[in-house]
C-alpha positions in Angstrom: -18.8 -13.8 -33.1 -18.7 -11.2 -30.9 -16.2 -9.3 -32.6 -18.9 -8.8 -35.6 -21.5 -7.6 -33.5 -19.6 -5.1 -31.9 -18.1 -3.8 -35.1 -21.8 -3.4 -36.6 -23.0 -1.8 -33.4 -19.8 0.6 -33.6 -20.9 1.5 -37.1 -24.5 2.3 -35.7 -23.3 4.6 -33.2 -20.9 6.8 -35.5 -24.3 6.9 -37.8 -26.3 8.0 -34.9 -23.9 10.8 -33.8 -24.4 12.3 -37.5 -27.9 12.6 -37.0 -27.7 14.1 -33.5 -24.9 16.4 -35.0 -27.1 17.5 -37.5 -30.4 17.7 -35.6 -28.5 19.7 -32.9 -27.0 22.3 -35.3 -30.3 22.8 -37.1 -32.5 23.1 -34.1 -34.1 26.0 -33.6 -35.9 25.2 -30.4 -33.8 25.5 -27.4 -35.2 22.7 -25.5 -35.2 20.2 -28.5 -31.6 21.1 -29.1 -30.3 21.0 -25.4 -32.0 16.9 -25.6 -30.1 16.5 -28.6 -27.1 17.6 -27.0 -27.4 15.2 -24.1 -28.3 12.5 -26.4 -25.3 13.1 -28.2 -23.0 13.1 -25.2 -24.8 9.8 -24.3 -24.0 8.3 -27.7 -20.6 9.6 -27.8 -19.7 7.8 -24.4 -21.1 4.5 -25.7 -18.7 4.9 -28.9 -16.0 5.3 -26.7 -16.9 2.4 -24.4 -17.7 0.1 -27.5 -14.1 1.3 -28.8 -12.5 0.6 -26.0 -13.7 -2.8 -25.2 -13.1 -3.8 -29.1 -9.7 -2.3 -28.7 -9.2 -4.5 -25.5 -9.7 -7.5 -27.4 -7.9 -7.2 -30.3 -11.3 -6.6 -32.5 -9.9 -3.0 -33.6 -6.7 -2.6 -34.9 -4.8 0.9 -34.9 -2.1 1.6 -36.9 0.5 4.0 -35.4 1.6 6.9 -38.2 5.1 8.3 -38.1 5.7 11.4 -37.2 7.0 12.9 -40.7 3.6 11.4 -41.9 1.9 13.2 -39.9 4.1 16.7 -40.9 3.7 16.0 -44.8 -0.2 15.8 -44.1 -0.3 18.9 -42.2 1.9 20.9 -44.7 -0.4 19.6 -47.3 -3.5 21.4 -45.7 -1.7 24.6 -44.7 -0.6 24.4 -48.4 -3.9 24.8 -49.8 
């Protein structure tokens, strides 16, 4: 059950990051922009901490990609 709570929390954090990024980019007031940047940093720290807890408990699986696949993807991007 904990893993579902953490998965949902991680999704909320990721969505919140998007909101604060757009708010920061669109803000025309320096004080508001600085506040949003501080909040964004705090949310990103929470996201990283949540990810670490999930990874430590095996709730967030990471699939390693071999270097040839990475190079193929980079070459495709460079070709565009």
